[in-house]
Short mmCIF file of the C-alpha atoms (twelve columns), coordinates in Angstrom:
data_MODEL
# 
_entry.id   MODEL 
# 
loop_
_atom_site.group_PDB 
_atom_site.id 
_atom_site.type_symbol 
_atom_site.label_atom_id 
_atom_site.label_alt_id 
_atom_site.label_comp_id 
_atom_site.label_asym_id 
_atom_site.label_seq_id 
_atom_site.Cartn_x 
_atom_site.Cartn_y 
_atom_site.Cartn_z 
_atom_site.pdbx_PDB_model_num 
ATOM 1  C CA . UNK A 1  11.419 7.499   6.908   1 
ATOM 2  C CA . UNK A 2  12.285 3.996   5.662   1 
ATOM 3  C CA . UNK A 3  13.969 3.145   2.466   1 
ATOM 4  C CA . UNK A 4  14.082 -0.104  0.634   1 
ATOM 5  C CA . UNK A 5  15.497 -1.500  -2.677  1 
ATOM 6  C CA . UNK A 6  13.295 -3.699  -4.639  1 
ATOM 7  C CA . UNK A 7  14.908 -5.928  -7.362  1 
ATOM 8  C CA . UNK A 8  12.406 -6.755  -10.127 1 
ATOM 9  C CA . UNK A 9  12.497 -9.767  -12.635 1 
ATOM 10 C CA . UNK A 10 10.647 -8.995  -15.727 1 
ATOM 11 C CA . UNK A 11 10.954 -9.612  -19.448 1 
ATOM 12 C CA . UNK A 12 9.327  -6.316  -20.316 1 
ATOM 13 C CA . UNK A 13 11.826 -3.898  -21.615 1 
ATOM 14 C CA . UNK A 14 10.236 -0.732  -20.175 1 
ATOM 15 C CA . UNK A 15 9.598  -2.144  -16.682 1 
ATOM 16 C CA . UNK A 16 11.890 0.566   -15.130 1 
ATOM 17 C CA . UNK A 17 9.535  3.263   -16.579 1 
ATOM 18 C CA . UNK A 18 6.512  1.549   -15.198 1 
ATOM 19 C CA . UNK A 19 8.020  1.254   -11.707 1 
ATOM 20 C CA . UNK A 20 8.669  4.932   -11.675 1 
ATOM 21 C CA . UNK A 21 4.912  5.549   -11.767 1 
ATOM 22 C CA . UNK A 22 4.423  3.722   -8.589  1 
ATOM 23 C CA . UNK A 23 3.815  5.927   -5.571  1 
ATOM 24 C CA . UNK A 24 6.764  5.977   -3.103  1 
ATOM 25 C CA . UNK A 25 9.269  5.032   -5.919  1 
ATOM 26 C CA . UNK A 26 11.783 7.762   -6.029  1 
ATOM 27 C CA . UNK A 27 14.099 6.213   -8.507  1 
ATOM 28 C CA . UNK A 28 14.092 3.291   -10.940 1 
ATOM 29 C CA . UNK A 29 16.452 1.941   -13.531 1 
ATOM 30 C CA . UNK A 30 17.263 -1.155  -15.550 1 
ATOM 31 C CA . UNK A 31 20.064 -3.430  -14.680 1 
ATOM 32 C CA . UNK A 32 21.778 -6.544  -16.006 1 
ATOM 33 C CA . UNK A 33 22.193 -9.751  -14.203 1 
ATOM 34 C CA . UNK A 34 19.631 -12.020 -12.457 1 
ATOM 35 C CA . UNK A 35 17.165 -9.053  -12.193 1 
ATOM 36 C CA . UNK A 36 16.005 -6.550  -14.741 1 
ATOM 37 C CA . UNK A 37 15.259 -3.515  -12.812 1 
ATOM 38 C CA . UNK A 38 15.661 -1.817  -9.536  1 
ATOM 39 C CA . UNK A 39 13.155 0.432   -7.711  1 
ATOM 40 C CA . UNK A 40 14.317 2.624   -4.849  1 
ATOM 41 C CA . UNK A 41 11.332 3.286   -2.499  1 
ATOM 42 C CA . UNK A 42 10.811 5.584   0.518   1 
ATOM 43 C CA . UNK A 43 7.914  5.281   2.897   1 
ATOM 44 C CA . UNK A 44 6.776  6.548   6.274   1 
ATOM 45 C CA . UNK A 45 6.737  3.182   8.053   1 
ATOM 46 C CA . UNK A 46 8.127  -0.412  7.745   1 
ATOM 47 C CA . UNK A 47 4.585  -1.652  7.263   1 
ATOM 48 C CA . UNK A 48 4.079  0.452   4.109   1 
ATOM 49 C CA . UNK A 49 6.974  -1.331  2.146   1 
ATOM 50 C CA . UNK A 50 4.671  -4.327  1.789   1 
ATOM 51 C CA . UNK A 51 1.988  -2.095  0.236   1 
ATOM 52 C CA . UNK A 52 4.362  -0.736  -2.244  1 
ATOM 53 C CA . UNK A 53 5.963  -4.079  -3.164  1 
ATOM 54 C CA . UNK A 54 2.505  -5.578  -3.725  1 
ATOM 55 C CA . UNK A 55 1.735  -2.817  -6.032  1 
ATOM 56 C CA . UNK A 56 5.036  -3.419  -7.918  1 
ATOM 57 C CA . UNK A 57 4.100  -7.230  -8.072  1 
ATOM 58 C CA . UNK A 58 0.671  -6.525  -9.645  1 
ATOM 59 C CA . UNK A 59 2.287  -4.678  -12.578 1 
ATOM 60 C CA . UNK A 60 1.809  -6.742  -15.765 1 
ATOM 61 C CA . UNK A 61 5.069  -8.683  -16.664 1 
ATOM 62 C CA . UNK A 62 6.534  -8.679  -13.143 1 
ATOM 63 C CA . UNK A 63 7.601  -12.265 -12.407 1 
ATOM 64 C CA . UNK A 64 9.042  -11.893 -8.932  1 
ATOM 65 C CA . UNK A 65 10.614 -9.317  -6.685  1 
ATOM 66 C CA . UNK A 66 13.301 -9.218  -3.789  1 
ATOM 67 C CA . UNK A 67 13.244 -6.557  -1.219  1 
ATOM 68 C CA . UNK A 68 16.112 -5.219  0.807   1 
ATOM 69 C CA . UNK A 69 15.349 -2.866  3.657   1 
ATOM 70 C CA . UNK A 70 17.909 -0.181  4.457   1 
ATOM 71 C CA . UNK A 71 19.289 -0.789  7.998   1 
ATOM 72 C CA . UNK A 72 20.358 2.213   9.937   1 
# 
C-alpha cells in the first residue's frame, strides 16, 4: 500500500468535499496558507498515484496540485 498527500490550490470553497468523492482519497480537508485543501490518498502501487492526481487535477476549479509520497 502506498500513501501520498496531495496539496490542492483552488478558489472553490467546497473543494475538500469534491476531493472526498475521488476514489482512493481516504480523507480531505481545507487548510490555510499557500494551498486550499489537502487530499490523503492510498493506492496499491506507486504508478496509481499519477492516475489519482490526474483525476484530482481534472476537477473544475483546481488550479494546481503538489504531491508528496510517503517514504517508508
